[in-house]
LOVEXVEX-998497 format. One line per 10 residues: number of its first residue (from 1); for each residue x, y, z of N, C-alpha, C. Coordinates in steps of 0.05 Angstrom, whole numbers, padded with zeros to 5 digits. Example, Ala and Ser with C-alpha at 12.3 -4.5 7.8 and 13.67 -1.06 7.14 Angstrom:
# residues 2
1 = 00264,-00114,00156,00246,-00090,00156,00264,-00066,00156 ~ 00257,-00045,00142,00273,-00021,00143,00258,00001,00157
This chain:
# residues 309
1 = 00692,-01063,02736,00679,-01055,02710,00679,-01025,02708 ~ 00684,-01014,02685,00685,-00986,02681,00657,-00974,02679 ~ 00653,-00948,02686,00627,-00937,02687,00611,-00938,02661 ~ 00625,-00933,02639,00610,-00933,02613,00601,-00962,02606 ~ 00617,-00982,02615,00609,-01009,02610,00584,-01016,02627 ~ 00584,-01006,02652,00561,-01011,02669,00535,-00999,02659 ~ 00537,-00975,02648,00513,-00962,02637,00503,-00977,02613 ~ 00521,-00985,02595,00513,-01000,02571,00501,-01027,02578 ~ 00513,-01041,02597,00503,-01067,02605,00476,-01065,02618 ~ 00471,-01043,02633,00445,-01039,02646,00423,-01036,02624
11 = 00429,-01020,02604,00409,-01017,02582,00404,-01043,02567 ~ 00426,-01058,02563,00423,-01083,02549,00408,-01104,02565 ~ 00412,-01104,02592,00398,-01122,02609,00368,-01116,02609 ~ 00361,-01090,02608,00333,-01083,02607,00320,-01093,02582 ~ 00335,-01092,02560,00324,-01102,02534,00322,-01133,02536 ~ 00340,-01146,02549,00339,-01175,02552,00315,-01183,02567 ~ 00308,-01169,02589,00285,-01175,02605,00259,-01172,02589 ~ 00259,-01153,02571,00235,-01148,02555,00228,-01172,02538 ~ 00248,-01186,02528,00244,-01208,02509,00246,-01235,02522 ~ 00250,-01236,02549,00255,-01262,02561,00234,-01283,02556
21 = 00208,-01274,02556,00186,-01292,02552,00182,-01299,02523 ~ 00196,-01285,02505,00190,-01289,02476,00213,-01302,02462 ~ 00235,-01309,02476,00258,-01320,02463,00252,-01345,02448 ~ 00233,-01361,02458,00226,-01387,02445,00206,-01384,02423 ~ 00197,-01359,02417,00176,-01355,02397,00186,-01337,02375 ~ 00208,-01345,02363,00218,-01330,02340,00198,-01331,02317 ~ 00183,-01352,02315,00163,-01355,02294,00138,-01369,02305 ~ 00116,-01368,02291,00092,-01381,02299,00079,-01394,02274 ~ 00060,-01411,02279,00046,-01424,02258,00031,-01402,02242 ~ 00034,-01403,02216,00023,-01383,02198,00042,-01362,02189
31 = 00066,-01361,02201,00086,-01341,02192,00097,-01348,02165 ~ 00103,-01327,02149,00112,-01331,02122,00143,-01326,02120 ~ 00156,-01343,02104,00185,-01341,02100,00191,-01344,02070 ~ 00216,-01339,02064,00226,-01343,02037,00252,-01359,02038 ~ 00255,-01379,02021,00279,-01396,02022,00302,-01380,02010 ~ 00325,-01380,02025,00348,-01364,02017,00372,-01381,02010 ~ 00369,-01408,02010,00390,-01426,02001,00381,-01438,01974 ~ 00399,-01453,01961,00393,-01464,01935,00369,-01483,01936 ~ 00368,-01500,01955,00346,-01519,01957,00345,-01530,01986 ~ 00322,-01540,01993,00317,-01552,02019,00299,-01576,02015
41 = 00309,-01600,02024,00293,-01624,02022,00276,-01628,02047 ~ 00251,-01634,02043,00232,-01638,02064,00225,-01668,02067 ~ 00218,-01676,02091,00209,-01703,02095,00179,-01704,02092 ~ 00170,-01721,02074,00141,-01722,02068,00124,-01732,02091 ~ 00133,-01752,02106,00117,-01763,02127,00124,-01750,02154 ~ 00104,-01749,02171,00108,-01736,02197,00126,-01753,02214 ~ 00147,-01741,02227,00164,-01756,02245,00149,-01765,02270 ~ 00155,-01789,02280,00141,-01800,02302,00159,-01805,02325 ~ 00148,-01806,02349,00164,-01812,02373,00176,-01840,02372 ~ 00200,-01842,02381,00214,-01868,02384,00218,-01883,02358
51 = 00214,-01869,02336,00219,-01881,02310,00240,-01866,02295 ~ 00258,-01879,02280,00278,-01865,02264,00265,-01850,02241 ~ 00280,-01831,02231,00270,-01816,02208,00268,-01834,02184 ~ 00245,-01833,02170,00240,-01849,02147,00253,-01837,02122 ~ 00276,-01847,02115,00291,-01836,02092,00281,-01847,02065 ~ 00262,-01867,02066,00253,-01878,02041,00227,-01865,02032 ~ 00215,-01848,02049,00190,-01836,02041,00195,-01813,02021 ~ 00174,-01803,02009,00177,-01781,01990,00189,-01757,02003 ~ 00208,-01744,01989,00222,-01721,01999,00218,-01697,01980 ~ 00196,-01682,01984,00192,-01658,01967,00215,-01638,01971
61 = 00221,-01623,01951,00243,-01604,01952,00233,-01576,01944 ~ 00242,-01557,01958,00235,-01529,01952,00261,-01515,01943 ~ 00258,-01494,01926,00281,-01481,01914,00283,-01452,01925 ~ 00306,-01440,01919,00312,-01413,01928,00290,-01394,01918 ~ 00281,-01376,01936,00261,-01357,01929,00232,-01367,01932 ~ 00229,-01393,01938,00201,-01403,01942,00189,-01391,01968 ~ 00164,-01383,01967,00151,-01374,01992,00143,-01399,02008 ~ 00147,-01397,02034,00140,-01419,02052,00124,-01408,02076 ~ 00107,-01425,02086,00091,-01418,02109,00093,-01441,02130 ~ 00096,-01433,02155,00097,-01453,02177,00069,-01464,02181
71 = 00066,-01490,02177,00040,-01503,02179,00035,-01516,02206 ~ 00058,-01526,02218,00055,-01540,02244,00083,-01544,02256 ~ 00084,-01548,02282,00109,-01555,02296,00103,-01577,02316 ~ 00123,-01595,02319,00120,-01616,02340,00147,-01618,02354 ~ 00147,-01629,02378,00171,-01634,02393,00175,-01664,02398 ~ 00198,-01674,02391,00205,-01702,02394,00231,-01703,02411 ~ 00228,-01706,02437,00252,-01705,02455,00272,-01727,02448 ~ 00264,-01749,02437,00282,-01771,02431,00301,-01765,02408 ~ 00294,-01745,02392,00311,-01739,02368,00338,-01727,02377 ~ 00359,-01741,02370,00386,-01732,02379,00397,-01709,02362
81 = 00385,-01703,02339,00394,-01682,02322,00382,-01655,02330 ~ 00356,-01654,02331,00341,-01631,02339,00313,-01640,02347 ~ 00305,-01632,02371,00280,-01643,02382,00255,-01629,02370 ~ 00259,-01606,02356,00237,-01592,02344,00236,-01596,02314 ~ 00212,-01604,02305,00207,-01607,02276,00187,-01586,02267 ~ 00191,-01577,02243,00173,-01556,02232,00162,-01566,02205 ~ 00136,-01563,02202,00123,-01570,02177,00120,-01545,02160 ~ 00131,-01546,02136,00131,-01523,02118,00114,-01530,02094 ~ 00101,-01510,02083,00084,-01513,02059,00090,-01492,02039 ~ 00096,-01500,02015,00099,-01481,01993,00072,-01476,01980
91 = 00057,-01497,01977,00029,-01495,01967,00015,-01520,01978 ~ -00009,-01524,01969,-00025,-01547,01980,-00014,-01574,01970 ~ 00004,-01574,01950,00014,-01599,01940,00043,-01604,01949 ~ 00057,-01584,01957,00085,-01587,01965,00088,-01578,01994 ~ 00092,-01598,02012,00096,-01592,02040,00110,-01616,02053 ~ 00123,-01610,02075,00138,-01632,02089,00151,-01621,02114 ~ 00166,-01639,02127,00177,-01633,02153,00208,-01629,02151 ~ 00218,-01613,02169,00247,-01608,02170,00254,-01600,02199 ~ 00279,-01606,02207,00288,-01598,02233,00288,-01568,02236 ~ 00281,-01557,02259,00280,-01528,02263,00307,-01515,02257
101 = 00329,-01529,02265,00356,-01517,02260,00360,-01513,02230 ~ 00354,-01533,02214,00357,-01530,02185,00338,-01509,02174 ~ 00314,-01508,02185,00294,-01489,02176,00304,-01460,02180 ~ 00314,-01453,02205,00323,-01426,02211,00347,-01418,02195 ~ 00364,-01438,02188,00388,-01431,02173,00383,-01428,02143 ~ 00359,-01435,02134,00353,-01435,02105,00332,-01415,02096 ~ 00321,-01400,02115,00299,-01382,02107,00305,-01354,02117 ~ 00290,-01335,02106,00290,-01307,02116,00261,-01299,02118 ~ 00253,-01285,02139,00225,-01276,02142,00216,-01260,02118 ~ 00191,-01264,02110,00180,-01251,02087,00171,-01223,02095
111 = 00190,-01206,02101,00185,-01178,02109,00207,-01161,02097 ~ 00200,-01137,02086,00221,-01120,02073,00244,-01114,02091 ~ 00239,-01109,02117,00261,-01101,02135,00279,-01125,02139 ~ 00268,-01149,02143,00284,-01173,02147,00300,-01179,02122 ~ 00287,-01176,02099,00301,-01181,02074,00325,-01162,02070 ~ 00321,-01137,02077,00343,-01117,02076,00365,-01125,02094 ~ 00359,-01132,02119,00380,-01140,02138,00395,-01164,02128 ~ 00381,-01183,02117,00394,-01208,02106,00413,-01201,02083 ~ 00403,-01185,02064,00420,-01178,02041,00444,-01161,02049 ~ 00439,-01142,02067,00460,-01124,02075,00482,-01140,02090
121 = 00474,-01159,02107,00494,-01174,02121,00511,-01192,02103 ~ 00500,-01199,02079,00515,-01216,02061,00534,-01200,02043 ~ 00527,-01175,02036,00543,-01160,02016,00556,-01135,02027 ~ 00555,-01130,02053,00565,-01104,02063,00595,-01101,02060 ~ 00610,-01123,02061,00639,-01121,02060,00648,-01111,02033 ~ 00639,-01123,02011,00648,-01114,01985,00635,-01087,01978 ~ 00611,-01081,01989,00599,-01055,01984,00616,-01033,01996 ~ 00624,-01036,02022,00641,-01016,02035,00668,-01014,02021 ~ 00678,-01036,02011,00704,-01035,01997,00702,-01019,01972 ~ 00680,-01022,01957,00677,-01007,01932,00673,-00977,01938
131 = 00657,-00971,01958,00653,-00943,01966,00679,-00929,01974 ~ 00695,-00944,01990,00720,-00933,01999,00739,-00928,01976 ~ 00740,-00947,01957,00757,-00945,01934,00749,-00921,01916 ~ 00723,-00917,01913,00713,-00894,01897,00721,-00868,01910 ~ 00717,-00866,01937,00724,-00842,01951,00754,-00835,01949 ~ 00771,-00855,01952,00799,-00851,01950,00808,-00843,01922 ~ 00795,-00855,01901,00801,-00848,01874,00794,-00819,01868 ~ 00771,-00810,01877,00763,-00782,01873,00782,-00763,01888 ~ 00789,-00770,01912,00807,-00753,01928,00835,-00751,01914 ~ 00846,-00773,01905,00872,-00773,01892,00870,-00757,01865
141 = 00849,-00761,01851,00846,-00746,01825,00845,-00716,01831 ~ 00831,-00707,01852,00831,-00679,01858,00858,-00668,01866 ~ 00873,-00685,01881,00900,-00677,01889,00919,-00675,01865 ~ 00919,-00696,01849,00938,-00697,01826,00931,-00675,01806 ~ 00905,-00670,01802,00897,-00650,01783,00898,-00622,01795 ~ 00905,-00620,01820,00907,-00594,01835,00880,-00579,01833 ~ 00859,-00594,01836,00833,-00581,01836,00827,-00569,01863 ~ 00813,-00546,01863,00807,-00533,01888,00778,-00538,01896 ~ 00769,-00563,01891,00741,-00570,01898,00739,-00573,01928 ~ 00714,-00571,01937,00709,-00576,01966,00711,-00606,01972
151 = 00725,-00612,01993,00728,-00640,02002,00722,-00641,02032 ~ 00707,-00660,02040,00701,-00663,02068,00726,-00665,02085 ~ 00726,-00650,02107,00747,-00650,02127,00771,-00632,02119 ~ 00780,-00633,02094,00803,-00618,02085,00796,-00590,02076 ~ 00775,-00588,02059,00766,-00562,02049,00735,-00564,02050 ~ 00725,-00562,02074,00697,-00568,02079,00679,-00545,02072 ~ 00653,-00551,02070,00633,-00530,02065,00624,-00519,02093 ~ 00612,-00496,02092,00603,-00483,02117,00575,-00493,02125 ~ 00575,-00518,02133,00550,-00531,02142,00556,-00552,02163 ~ 00539,-00554,02184,00544,-00574,02204,00533,-00602,02197
161 = 00516,-00603,02176,00502,-00628,02170,00521,-00651,02163 ~ 00541,-00648,02146,00558,-00671,02140,00572,-00682,02165 ~ 00581,-00664,02182,00595,-00672,02207,00577,-00688,02225 ~ 00553,-00677,02230,00534,-00691,02248,00523,-00716,02235 ~ 00522,-00717,02208,00513,-00742,02195,00532,-00764,02201 ~ 00559,-00759,02198,00578,-00780,02203,00580,-00788,02233 ~ 00577,-00769,02250,00577,-00776,02279,00553,-00793,02286 ~ 00529,-00787,02274,00506,-00803,02279,00509,-00831,02267 ~ 00521,-00832,02243,00526,-00858,02231,00544,-00875,02248 ~ 00565,-00863,02259,00583,-00878,02277,00569,-00887,02302
171 = 00551,-00870,02313,00536,-00878,02337,00517,-00901,02331 ~ 00505,-00901,02308,00487,-00923,02300,00503,-00949,02297 ~ 00526,-00947,02285,00543,-00971,02282,00552,-00982,02309 ~ 00558,-00963,02328,00565,-00971,02355,00543,-00985,02369 ~ 00518,-00975,02367,00495,-00987,02380,00490,-01015,02368 ~ 00491,-01017,02342,00486,-01042,02328,00506,-01063,02337 ~ 00531,-01056,02338,00552,-01075,02345,00550,-01083,02375 ~ 00541,-01064,02392,00538,-01070,02420,00515,-01090,02425 ~ 00493,-01086,02410,00471,-01105,02412,00480,-01133,02403 ~ 00494,-01134,02381,00503,-01160,02371,00523,-01173,02390
181 = 00539,-01157,02404,00560,-01168,02422,00548,-01177,02448 ~ 00531,-01161,02460,00521,-01167,02487,00496,-01183,02488 ~ 00476,-01176,02472,00450,-01190,02472,00442,-01197,02444 ~ 00456,-01215,02431,00448,-01222,02403,00420,-01233,02401 ~ 00409,-01245,02422,00382,-01256,02421,00362,-01234,02418 ~ 00368,-01210,02428,00350,-01187,02424,00349,-01179,02395 ~ 00372,-01178,02382,00372,-01171,02353,00359,-01194,02337 ~ 00363,-01219,02345,00351,-01242,02331,00321,-01240,02332 ~ 00310,-01233,02355,00281,-01231,02357,00271,-01208,02340 ~ 00286,-01185,02339,00278,-01163,02322,00279,-01171,02293
191 = 00299,-01188,02285,00301,-01197,02258,00276,-01212,02249 ~ 00265,-01228,02267,00241,-01243,02260,00215,-01227,02265 ~ 00217,-01205,02279,00193,-01188,02284,00201,-01159,02281 ~ 00208,-01151,02256,00219,-01124,02252,00197,-01103,02253 ~ 00205,-01079,02258,00187,-01056,02258,00204,-01030,02255 ~ 00192,-01010,02244,00205,-00984,02242,00196,-00965,02263 ~ 00178,-00974,02280,00168,-00957,02302,00186,-00961,02327 ~ 00200,-00940,02336,00219,-00943,02358,00205,-00945,02385 ~ 00179,-00941,02386,00165,-00941,02412,00155,-00969,02419 ~ 00155,-00976,02444,00146,-01003,02453,00167,-01024,02451
201 = 00192,-01016,02445,00214,-01035,02443,00232,-01032,02467 ~ 00251,-01051,02472,00270,-01047,02493,00286,-01022,02489 ~ 00297,-01010,02510,00310,-00984,02508,00332,-00983,02487 ~ 00349,-01004,02486,00372,-01003,02468,00362,-01005,02439 ~ 00342,-01020,02434,00331,-01022,02406,00316,-00996,02399 ~ 00302,-00984,02418,00289,-00959,02412,00310,-00937,02406 ~ 00332,-00937,02421,00353,-00918,02415,00365,-00922,02388 ~ 00369,-00948,02381,00380,-00954,02354,00362,-00945,02332 ~ 00336,-00951,02334,00318,-00943,02313,00315,-00912,02312 ~ 00316,-00899,02335,00315,-00869,02334,00340,-00858,02320
211 = 00363,-00871,02325,00387,-00862,02311,00385,-00866,02281 ~ 00372,-00887,02272,00368,-00892,02244,00350,-00871,02231 ~ 00328,-00864,02245,00311,-00843,02235,00325,-00816,02234 ~ 00341,-00809,02255,00356,-00785,02254,00376,-00785,02232 ~ 00388,-00809,02227,00407,-00812,02205,00395,-00806,02178 ~ 00371,-00816,02173,00357,-00811,02148,00351,-00781,02145 ~ 00342,-00768,02166,00336,-00739,02165,00361,-00723,02159 ~ 00383,-00730,02173,00408,-00716,02168,00419,-00721,02140 ~ 00414,-00745,02129,00423,-00750,02102,00408,-00733,02082 ~ 00382,-00730,02085,00366,-00712,02068,00375,-00683,02071
221 = 00380,-00675,02096,00388,-00647,02101,00416,-00642,02088 ~ 00434,-00662,02090,00460,-00659,02078,00459,-00656,02048 ~ 00443,-00673,02035,00440,-00671,02006,00429,-00644,01998 ~ 00409,-00635,02012,00397,-00609,02005,00418,-00586,02009 ~ 00433,-00587,02031,00452,-00566,02037,00475,-00566,02018 ~ 00485,-00590,02010,00508,-00591,01992,00501,-00581,01965 ~ 00478,-00588,01954,00470,-00579,01928,00461,-00550,01928 ~ 00455,-00539,01952,00448,-00511,01954,00474,-00494,01954 ~ 00495,-00504,01967,00519,-00488,01970,00539,-00491,01947 ~ 00538,-00514,01933,00557,-00520,01912,00544,-00524,01885
231 = 00559,-00519,01863,00549,-00527,01837,00545,-00558,01836 ~ 00528,-00566,01817,00520,-00595,01817,00544,-00613,01815 ~ 00563,-00608,01796,00586,-00626,01792,00603,-00627,01817 ~ 00608,-00603,01829,00625,-00602,01853,00611,-00615,01877 ~ 00584,-00612,01878,00569,-00624,01899,00571,-00655,01899 ~ 00570,-00666,01874,00573,-00695,01872,00600,-00704,01881 ~ 00621,-00690,01874,00648,-00697,01882,00651,-00694,01913 ~ 00638,-00674,01924,00639,-00671,01953,00626,-00695,01967 ~ 00603,-00703,01957,00589,-00726,01968,00606,-00752,01967 ~ 00621,-00754,01945,00639,-00777,01943,00660,-00776,01964
241 = 00669,-00752,01972,00689,-00750,01993,00679,-00758,02020 ~ 00652,-00760,02023,00641,-00769,02049,00642,-00800,02051 ~ 00647,-00814,02029,00645,-00843,02030,00667,-00855,02048 ~ 00692,-00845,02046,00714,-00857,02061,00709,-00855,02091 ~ 00703,-00831,02102,00697,-00830,02131,00672,-00847,02139 ~ 00653,-00850,02120,00630,-00866,02126,00638,-00896,02130 ~ 00658,-00905,02114,00668,-00932,02117,00682,-00935,02144 ~ 00696,-00914,02153,00709,-00915,02179,00688,-00920,02201 ~ 00664,-00910,02197,00643,-00915,02217,00637,-00945,02219 ~ 00640,-00959,02197,00635,-00988,02198,00657,-01002,02215
251 = 00681,-00991,02215,00702,-01003,02232,00695,-01004,02261 ~ 00678,-00986,02270,00669,-00986,02298,00656,-01012,02304 ~ 00638,-01021,02287,00624,-01047,02292,00644,-01070,02293 ~ 00664,-01070,02275,00683,-01092,02275,00701,-01091,02300 ~ 00708,-01066,02309,00724,-01064,02333,00709,-01073,02358 ~ 00684,-01066,02360,00668,-01075,02383,00667,-01105,02384 ~ 00665,-01118,02361,00664,-01147,02361,00690,-01159,02371 ~ 00712,-01146,02366,00738,-01155,02375,00744,-01147,02404 ~ 00740,-01121,02410,00745,-01110,02436,00726,-01087,02441 ~ 00706,-01090,02457,00686,-01068,02461,00700,-01042,02470
261 = 00719,-01043,02488,00732,-01019,02498,00745,-01003,02475 ~ 00759,-01018,02457,00772,-01005,02435,00751,-00992,02416 ~ 00729,-01005,02412,00708,-00994,02395,00697,-00968,02407 ~ 00692,-00967,02433,00681,-00943,02446,00702,-00921,02445 ~ 00727,-00927,02449,00748,-00906,02448,00750,-00895,02420 ~ 00749,-00913,02400,00751,-00905,02372,00728,-00886,02365 ~ 00704,-00893,02374,00681,-00876,02369,00685,-00848,02382 ~ 00694,-00847,02407,00698,-00822,02421,00719,-00805,02406 ~ 00741,-00817,02397,00761,-00802,02383,00751,-00792,02355 ~ 00736,-00810,02342,00725,-00804,02316,00706,-00780,02318
271 = 00687,-00781,02337,00668,-00759,02340,00681,-00733,02349 ~ 00700,-00735,02367,00714,-00711,02377,00730,-00698,02355 ~ 00743,-00714,02339,00759,-00703,02317,00742,-00688,02297 ~ 00720,-00700,02289,00702,-00687,02270,00690,-00661,02282 ~ 00682,-00662,02307,00670,-00639,02319,00690,-00616,02321 ~ 00714,-00622,02331,00735,-00601,02333,00742,-00589,02306 ~ 00744,-00607,02286,00750,-00597,02259,00729,-00578,02249 ~ 00704,-00585,02254,00682,-00567,02245,00682,-00541,02261 ~ 00687,-00542,02287,00686,-00518,02303,00708,-00499,02296 ~ 00731,-00510,02289,00754,-00492,02283,00756,-00482,02255
281 = 00747,-00498,02235,00751,-00491,02207,00726,-00488,02190 ~ 00704,-00502,02198,00681,-00502,02181,00657,-00486,02192 ~ 00660,-00477,02217,00637,-00463,02229,00637,-00434,02218 ~ 00614,-00426,02206,00612,-00399,02195,00611,-00379,02218 ~ 00627,-00358,02215,00628,-00337,02236,00616,-00311,02226 ~ 00613,-00307,02200,00603,-00282,02190,00583,-00287,02167 ~ 00568,-00266,02161,00549,-00267,02139,00556,-00244,02119 ~ 00555,-00250,02094,00560,-00230,02074,00538,-00208,02075 ~ 00547,-00183,02075,00528,-00161,02077,00512,-00157,02051 ~ 00522,-00168,02029,00508,-00164,02003,00489,-00188,01996
291 = 00500,-00212,01998,00484,-00235,01989,00473,-00252,02013 ~ 00484,-00248,02037,00475,-00262,02060,00487,-00290,02063 ~ 00506,-00297,02046,00519,-00324,02048,00537,-00324,02073 ~ 00540,-00349,02084,00557,-00352,02108,00587,-00352,02100 ~ 00603,-00338,02116,00632,-00335,02110,00648,-00345,02134 ~ 00672,-00356,02128,00690,-00363,02149,00704,-00339,02161 ~ 00710,-00319,02144,00725,-00296,02153,00716,-00272,02136 ~ 00723,-00248,02146,00716,-00224,02131,00735,-00221,02107 ~ 00725,-00205,02088,00741,-00201,02063,00722,-00203,02039 ~ 00734,-00211,02017,00718,-00214,01992,00701,-00238,01993
301 = 00675,-00235,01987,00656,-00257,01988,00661,-00275,01963 ~ 00665,-00301,01967,00670,-00319,01944,00645,-00323,01927 ~ 00622,-00315,01937,00597,-00320,01922,00588,-00297,01905 ~ 00591,-00272,01916,00582,-00249,01900,00604,-00228,01895 ~ 00627,-00232,01909,00649,-00214,01904,00649,-00189,01921 ~ 00629,-00185,01938,00627,-00161,01954,00649,-00161,01976 ~ 00659,-00138,01983,00678,-00135,02005,00664,-00132,02031 ~ 00673,-00148,02051,00661,-00147,02078,00684,-00140,02097 ~ 00679,-00119,02112,00700,-00110,02131,00689,-00109,02160
């Protein structure tokens, strides 16, 4: 096993140990959920040991978006489909029983973080496709129209924030994909018990949440810096040019799912390329003596027109 694999597996094993006693408690009596499928039929009568499911009894039905609460759970070892039954209640008049497997496949926890994870997992493919198409369209328009606008990587601004934003985004994608690949039960438990506090969690989840917070801070810093350095219209076009490399960060998660080694190598090359590009071409080396703006090289200042020698 390679050294970087060993280090990652050690961190993931630590997170697995943290949740070992809680794997069977994804939910508890009194937890709230929301139905995310079109409908779910419930069995009105309580299932009993050694008796077949009563298909002739009343079967209340709940619809998409209905709030549900776990009222009770029982275990029937004789059940060949699923030994765990869950009693769900929409209100005091509509309640019934369902297999735990059908229950977990049909609901999403009634928490904003869980709802966001559920929606994002359903629509991220077409969302990234649209963002990539917009970025490419803007880039081609600038090339065909021979516009001299600032474009990320090719004609970048003198700021480190866009570069570090994308490197952090790629690192977050790598961490997320690694959790999903090596210890999916850790992410599953987080899905049912979400939090934005990175403390008190397994190391790999704490690291992931810290990367998300750093990502949000860098995103705000990037927006502020871009609109400070560029006119509004050009700043918007520059931000659009960030969309294509941001979609490349998503490829890291798909590569890790196929081959972890390829995903880690891709991340290393991606981060190294962005850093070297910034160091060689976008790192400011001088300050204008008149206006104080950062300059790549001495000469006429593009902001105030003063000569710097």
